C-alpha positions as a LaTeX table, in Angstrom:
\begin{tabular}{lrrr}
\hline
Residue & $x$ (\AA) & $y$ (\AA) & $z$ (\AA) \\
\hline
Unk1 & $-4.29$ & 22.72 & $-37.85$ \\
Unk2 & $-0.80$ & 21.99 & $-36.54$ \\
Unk3 & 0.40 & 25.59 & $-36.70$ \\
Unk4 & 3.20 & 26.39 & $-34.23$ \\
Unk5 & 3.53 & 22.69 & $-33.44$ \\
Unk6 & 6.81 & 20.84 & $-33.97$ \\
Unk7 & 7.27 & 17.10 & $-34.44$ \\
Unk8 & 10.02 & 14.56 & $-34.87$ \\
Unk9 & 8.94 & 11.25 & $-36.38$ \\
Unk10 & 10.52 & 7.90 & $-35.53$ \\
Unk11 & 8.97 & 4.64 & $-36.78$ \\
Unk12 & 10.10 & 1.08 & $-36.18$ \\
Unk13 & 7.62 & $-0.49$ & $-38.59$ \\
Unk14 & 6.64 & 0.13 & $-42.20$ \\
Unk15 & 8.05 & 3.16 & $-43.96$ \\
Unk16 & 4.70 & 3.75 & $-45.66$ \\
Unk17 & 3.05 & 4.54 & $-42.33$ \\
Unk18 & 5.85 & 6.93 & $-41.47$ \\
Unk19 & 5.61 & 8.61 & $-44.87$ \\
Unk20 & 1.84 & 9.03 & $-44.48$ \\
Unk21 & 2.15 & 10.68 & $-41.07$ \\
Unk22 & 4.98 & 12.90 & $-42.26$ \\
Unk23 & 2.94 & 14.02 & $-45.26$ \\
Unk24 & $-0.14$ & 14.76 & $-43.15$ \\
Unk25 & 1.84 & 16.85 & $-40.66$ \\
Unk26 & 3.29 & 18.95 & $-43.47$ \\
Unk27 & $-0.03$ & 19.33 & $-45.26$ \\
Unk28 & $-1.72$ & 20.63 & $-42.11$ \\
Unk29 & 0.86 & 23.21 & $-41.12$ \\
Unk30 & 3.09 & 21.26 & $-38.75$ \\
Unk31 & 6.87 & 21.55 & $-38.68$ \\
Unk32 & 9.12 & 18.51 & $-38.91$ \\
Unk33 & 12.55 & 17.95 & $-37.37$ \\
Unk34 & 14.37 & 15.47 & $-39.58$ \\
Unk35 & 17.42 & 14.93 & $-37.37$ \\
Unk36 & 15.99 & 15.04 & $-33.87$ \\
Unk37 & 15.41 & 17.83 & $-31.37$ \\
Unk38 & 18.89 & 19.39 & $-31.36$ \\
Unk39 & 17.82 & 22.28 & $-33.61$ \\
Unk40 & 15.47 & 23.60 & $-30.93$ \\
Unk41 & 18.28 & 24.13 & $-28.44$ \\
Unk42 & 21.69 & 25.68 & $-28.09$ \\
Unk43 & 24.34 & 24.73 & $-25.53$ \\
Unk44 & 25.61 & 27.39 & $-23.13$ \\
Unk45 & 29.34 & 26.69 & $-23.16$ \\
Unk46 & 31.87 & 27.94 & $-20.64$ \\
Unk47 & 35.36 & 26.38 & $-21.05$ \\
Unk48 & 36.91 & 25.22 & $-17.78$ \\
Unk49 & 40.48 & 25.65 & $-16.60$ \\
Unk50 & 41.37 & 22.01 & $-17.03$ \\
Unk51 & 40.90 & 21.66 & $-20.78$ \\
Unk52 & 39.38 & 23.75 & $-23.60$ \\
Unk53 & 37.16 & 20.83 & $-24.63$ \\
Unk54 & 35.93 & 20.35 & $-21.06$ \\
Unk55 & 32.84 & 22.53 & $-20.78$ \\
Unk56 & 30.34 & 23.59 & $-18.19$ \\
Unk57 & 27.45 & 23.09 & $-20.51$ \\
Unk58 & 23.73 & 23.56 & $-20.17$ \\
Unk59 & 21.03 & 23.61 & $-22.79$ \\
Unk60 & 18.73 & 26.50 & $-23.44$ \\
Unk61 & 16.01 & 26.98 & $-26.01$ \\
Unk62 & 17.44 & 28.65 & $-29.11$ \\
Unk63 & 16.33 & 32.30 & $-29.46$ \\
Unk64 & 14.68 & 31.49 & $-32.80$ \\
Unk65 & 12.55 & 28.82 & $-31.07$ \\
Unk66 & 11.42 & 30.89 & $-28.06$ \\
Unk67 & 7.80 & 31.06 & $-29.22$ \\
Unk68 & 7.42 & 27.42 & $-30.26$ \\
Unk69 & 4.27 & 25.84 & $-28.87$ \\
Unk70 & 3.64 & 22.12 & $-28.63$ \\
Unk71 & 6.55 & 19.73 & $-29.36$ \\
Unk72 & 6.29 & 15.93 & $-29.49$ \\
Unk73 & 7.71 & 12.75 & $-30.93$ \\
Unk74 & 5.37 & 10.83 & $-33.24$ \\
Unk75 & 6.04 & 7.09 & $-33.38$ \\
Unk76 & 4.41 & 3.73 & $-34.01$ \\
Unk77 & 5.74 & 2.08 & $-30.84$ \\
Unk78 & 8.28 & 2.59 & $-28.08$ \\
Unk79 & 11.86 & 2.05 & $-29.21$ \\
Unk80 & 15.51 & 2.60 & $-28.33$ \\
Unk81 & 16.14 & 4.94 & $-31.23$ \\
Unk82 & 17.98 & 8.22 & $-30.62$ \\
Unk83 & 14.94 & 10.47 & $-31.23$ \\
Unk84 & 12.84 & 8.47 & $-28.75$ \\
Unk85 & 15.55 & 8.68 & $-26.09$ \\
Unk86 & 15.96 & 12.41 & $-26.69$ \\
Unk87 & 12.22 & 12.93 & $-26.25$ \\
Unk88 & 12.30 & 11.09 & $-22.92$ \\
Unk89 & 15.31 & 13.09 & $-21.75$ \\
Unk90 & 13.63 & 16.38 & $-22.67$ \\
Unk91 & 10.33 & 15.45 & $-21.05$ \\
Unk92 & 8.52 & 15.56 & $-24.40$ \\
Unk93 & 5.49 & 13.34 & $-25.02$ \\
Unk94 & 5.91 & 10.32 & $-27.29$ \\
Unk95 & 2.61 & 9.92 & $-29.12$ \\
Unk96 & 1.20 & 7.31 & $-31.48$ \\
Unk97 & 0.88 & 8.36 & $-35.10$ \\
Unk98 & $-2.82$ & 7.50 & $-34.80$ \\
Unk99 & $-3.22$ & 10.83 & $-32.99$ \\
Unk100 & $-2.30$ & 12.71 & $-36.17$ \\
Unk101 & $-4.88$ & 10.76 & $-38.20$ \\
Unk102 & $-7.61$ & 11.24 & $-35.60$ \\
Unk103 & $-6.98$ & 14.99 & $-35.25$ \\
Unk104 & $-7.39$ & 15.39 & $-39.00$ \\
Unk105 & $-10.48$ & 13.16 & $-39.09$ \\
Unk106 & $-12.14$ & 15.34 & $-36.41$ \\
Unk107 & $-10.76$ & 18.62 & $-37.81$ \\
Unk108 & $-9.46$ & 19.65 & $-34.40$ \\
Unk109 & $-6.59$ & 19.06 & $-31.98$ \\
Unk110 & $-7.80$ & 16.33 & $-29.64$ \\
Unk111 & $-6.40$ & 15.25 & $-26.28$ \\
Unk112 & $-3.12$ & 13.39 & $-26.85$ \\
Unk113 & $-2.97$ & 11.71 & $-23.44$ \\
Unk114 & $-4.80$ & 8.52 & $-24.56$ \\
Unk115 & $-2.24$ & 8.16 & $-27.36$ \\
Unk116 & 0.89 & 8.20 & $-25.19$ \\
Unk117 & 3.33 & 5.38 & $-25.86$ \\
Unk118 & 5.21 & 3.33 & $-23.28$ \\
Unk119 & 7.76 & 5.37 & $-21.29$ \\
Unk120 & 6.62 & 8.36 & $-23.29$ \\
Unk121 & 4.73 & 10.42 & $-20.75$ \\
Unk122 & 5.72 & 14.05 & $-20.54$ \\
Unk123 & 6.75 & 15.33 & $-17.13$ \\
Unk124 & 4.48 & 18.30 & $-17.84$ \\
Unk125 & 1.04 & 16.83 & $-18.48$ \\
Unk126 & $-0.89$ & 19.94 & $-19.49$ \\
Unk127 & $-2.35$ & 19.44 & $-22.94$ \\
Unk128 & $-1.45$ & 22.99 & $-23.96$ \\
Unk129 & 2.10 & 22.89 & $-22.61$ \\
Unk130 & 4.62 & 24.91 & $-24.62$ \\
Unk131 & 8.20 & 23.88 & $-25.32$ \\
Unk132 & 9.41 & 26.29 & $-22.61$ \\
Unk133 & 7.06 & 24.74 & $-20.03$ \\
Unk134 & 7.97 & 21.18 & $-20.88$ \\
Unk135 & 11.71 & 21.80 & $-21.06$ \\
Unk136 & 11.79 & 23.64 & $-17.74$ \\
Unk137 & 9.90 & 20.82 & $-16.00$ \\
Unk138 & 11.88 & 17.91 & $-17.46$ \\
Unk139 & 13.55 & 15.40 & $-15.12$ \\
Unk140 & 17.31 & 16.00 & $-14.92$ \\
Unk141 & 18.74 & 12.56 & $-14.25$ \\
Unk142 & 22.34 & 13.80 & $-14.52$ \\
Unk143 & 21.91 & 16.97 & $-12.47$ \\
Unk144 & 25.00 & 17.56 & $-10.35$ \\
Unk145 & 27.10 & 15.15 & $-12.44$ \\
Unk146 & 30.23 & 15.85 & $-14.49$ \\
Unk147 & 30.47 & 13.58 & $-17.53$ \\
Unk148 & 33.40 & 12.93 & $-19.87$ \\
Unk149 & 32.36 & 11.46 & $-23.23$ \\
Unk150 & 34.66 & 9.59 & $-25.60$ \\
Unk151 & 33.26 & 10.66 & $-28.96$ \\
Unk152 & 35.62 & 9.11 & $-31.49$ \\
Unk153 & 36.42 & 10.88 & $-34.76$ \\
Unk154 & 34.88 & 11.28 & $-38.19$ \\
Unk155 & 31.83 & 9.10 & $-38.83$ \\
Unk156 & 32.01 & 7.64 & $-35.33$ \\
Unk157 & 31.88 & 11.12 & $-33.81$ \\
Unk158 & 28.94 & 12.04 & $-36.03$ \\
Unk159 & 27.10 & 8.93 & $-34.88$ \\
Unk160 & 27.72 & 9.85 & $-31.24$ \\
Unk161 & 26.31 & 13.40 & $-31.53$ \\
Unk162 & 22.73 & 12.47 & $-30.55$ \\
Unk163 & 24.05 & 10.92 & $-27.33$ \\
Unk164 & 26.21 & 13.95 & $-26.57$ \\
Unk165 & 23.05 & 16.03 & $-26.89$ \\
Unk166 & 21.25 & 13.48 & $-24.72$ \\
Unk167 & 23.82 & 13.96 & $-21.95$ \\
Unk168 & 23.21 & 17.71 & $-21.96$ \\
Unk169 & 19.44 & 17.22 & $-22.12$ \\
Unk170 & 19.64 & 15.09 & $-18.98$ \\
Unk171 & 21.02 & 18.09 & $-17.11$ \\
Unk172 & 24.70 & 17.22 & $-16.60$ \\
Unk173 & 26.46 & 20.12 & $-14.88$ \\
Unk174 & 29.63 & 19.66 & $-16.91$ \\
Unk175 & 30.30 & 17.82 & $-20.18$ \\
Unk176 & 33.80 & 17.07 & $-21.46$ \\
Unk177 & 34.62 & 15.47 & $-24.81$ \\
Unk178 & 37.67 & 13.43 & $-25.77$ \\
Unk179 & 38.30 & 11.84 & $-29.15$ \\
Unk180 & 39.92 & 8.68 & $-27.82$ \\
Unk181 & 41.11 & 6.77 & $-24.76$ \\
Unk182 & 44.44 & 8.61 & $-24.58$ \\
Unk183 & 42.69 & 11.97 & $-24.70$ \\
Unk184 & 40.20 & 10.90 & $-22.03$ \\
Unk185 & 42.98 & 9.72 & $-19.73$ \\
Unk186 & 44.79 & 13.04 & $-20.14$ \\
Unk187 & 41.65 & 15.06 & $-19.41$ \\
Unk188 & 40.89 & 13.00 & $-16.30$ \\
Unk189 & 44.39 & 13.57 & $-14.95$ \\
Unk190 & 44.30 & 17.30 & $-15.77$ \\
Unk191 & 40.88 & 17.60 & $-14.14$ \\
Unk192 & 42.22 & 16.05 & $-10.93$ \\
Unk193 & 45.09 & 18.54 & $-10.83$ \\
Unk194 & 42.72 & 21.48 & $-11.31$ \\
Unk195 & 40.20 & 20.19 & $-8.77$ \\
Unk196 & 37.60 & 19.60 & $-11.51$ \\
Unk197 & 37.16 & 15.84 & $-11.38$ \\
Unk198 & 34.60 & 13.94 & $-13.46$ \\
Unk199 & 31.96 & 11.64 & $-11.99$ \\
Unk200 & 31.24 & 9.53 & $-15.07$ \\
Unk201 & 33.12 & 8.33 & $-18.13$ \\
Unk202 & 30.67 & 7.74 & $-21.00$ \\
Unk203 & 31.90 & 5.28 & $-23.64$ \\
Unk204 & 30.39 & 3.46 & $-26.61$ \\
Unk205 & 30.09 & 0.08 & $-24.95$ \\
Unk206 & 33.74 & $-0.97$ & $-25.35$ \\
Unk207 & 34.72 & $-3.35$ & $-22.58$ \\
Unk208 & 38.46 & $-2.66$ & $-22.75$ \\
Unk209 & 38.20 & 1.09 & $-22.13$ \\
Unk210 & 38.03 & 0.88 & $-18.34$ \\
Unk211 & 41.20 & $-1.16$ & $-18.08$ \\
Unk212 & 43.03 & 0.95 & $-20.64$ \\
Unk213 & 42.42 & 4.13 & $-18.65$ \\
Unk214 & 42.46 & 3.06 & $-15.00$ \\
Unk215 & 44.81 & 0.05 & $-15.03$ \\
Unk216 & 48.49 & 0.99 & $-14.69$ \\
Unk217 & 49.60 & $-2.52$ & $-15.71$ \\
Unk218 & 48.27 & $-2.31$ & $-19.27$ \\
Unk219 & 48.65 & 0.01 & $-22.23$ \\
Unk220 & 46.13 & 0.31 & $-25.09$ \\
Unk221 & 47.35 & $-0.38$ & $-28.59$ \\
Unk222 & 45.31 & 0.68 & $-31.61$ \\
Unk223 & 43.70 & $-2.36$ & $-33.23$ \\
Unk224 & 45.44 & $-4.79$ & $-30.88$ \\
Unk225 & 44.81 & $-6.44$ & $-27.54$ \\
Unk226 & 46.21 & $-4.77$ & $-24.44$ \\
Unk227 & 49.59 & $-5.91$ & $-23.27$ \\
Unk228 & 51.24 & $-5.48$ & $-19.92$ \\
Unk229 & 53.21 & $-2.27$ & $-19.50$ \\
Unk230 & 56.86 & $-2.28$ & $-18.64$ \\
Unk231 & 59.56 & 0.22 & $-17.64$ \\
Unk232 & 58.51 & 3.86 & $-17.74$ \\
Unk233 & 54.99 & 2.97 & $-18.88$ \\
Unk234 & 54.38 & 0.99 & $-15.69$ \\
Unk235 & 55.17 & 4.12 & $-13.64$ \\
Unk236 & 52.92 & 6.41 & $-15.68$ \\
Unk237 & 50.19 & 8.07 & $-13.59$ \\
Unk238 & 46.62 & 6.81 & $-13.93$ \\
Unk239 & 43.42 & 8.67 & $-13.07$ \\
Unk240 & 41.26 & 7.84 & $-10.09$ \\
Unk241 & 38.71 & 5.19 & $-11.00$ \\
Unk242 & 35.27 & 6.63 & $-11.73$ \\
Unk243 & 32.05 & 5.09 & $-12.97$ \\
Unk244 & 32.09 & 3.97 & $-16.62$ \\
Unk245 & 28.73 & 3.99 & $-18.39$ \\
Unk246 & 27.54 & 3.24 & $-21.90$ \\
Unk247 & 24.45 & 3.83 & $-24.05$ \\
Unk248 & 22.63 & 0.85 & $-22.51$ \\
Unk249 & 22.84 & 2.27 & $-18.99$ \\
Unk250 & 21.60 & 5.67 & $-20.16$ \\
Unk251 & 18.72 & 4.10 & $-22.12$ \\
Unk252 & 17.66 & 1.87 & $-19.24$ \\
Unk253 & 17.82 & 4.83 & $-16.83$ \\
Unk254 & 15.55 & 6.85 & $-19.12$ \\
Unk255 & 13.05 & 4.00 & $-19.34$ \\
Unk256 & 13.14 & 3.49 & $-15.56$ \\
Unk257 & 12.98 & 7.23 & $-14.86$ \\
Unk258 & 15.98 & 7.20 & $-12.52$ \\
Unk259 & 19.68 & 6.47 & $-12.70$ \\
Unk260 & 20.57 & 2.80 & $-12.58$ \\
Unk261 & 23.08 & 2.11 & $-9.83$ \\
Unk262 & 25.44 & $-0.79$ & $-10.28$ \\
\hline
\end{tabular}
């Protein structure tokens, strides 16, 4: 029944309901994405002059997924989970798990529009829309923007991967990645010299990052509070101040359907 249809499942409530829907999708020929929608896409990467980790990066559908048909998120309610945010960014419908049960009960694929969840309406409303159609028609909230992301390292970096993908899905023209504040500051300065400045700095909600990068009177110390710089440190160059955003701003922009201006 669900042949050539691909689903990610994200439930807030009981695991039993999620397990039931997952089982039904598999039993009726559907394909499941355990870790989100990243596997359907591949980034087109072109290193810039400023830094090898600073990329002009767009997403395209992976060659192996070119013929995929319908793609959706199945959930029990709207949420702020990574898969839900990715679906919104990609213009994919977010549908109640009841749709899976009702399709099986009626032995046919029924209209999913009545089952759409809050902030889960696809930008391409055709019921037979393919992945290519939906992806091409998605809203690109970051179109024309250059974004530098502080990813962290190790487990922190792994946790940030869905949001790095989210930035690309939102259509950013250029995506740079730095492991830490020092690396981000260096990339911002190098970008200015090369004429490839960033518009946004995307951080993981840390309040001290803005001051550590753009304030010449303070220096960041690992695991300690900032202290005032002195001597040579006080004369060290600082990047031009740009907008600093975090996950909350991105999430709220997705829910609103437009970038939140502060």
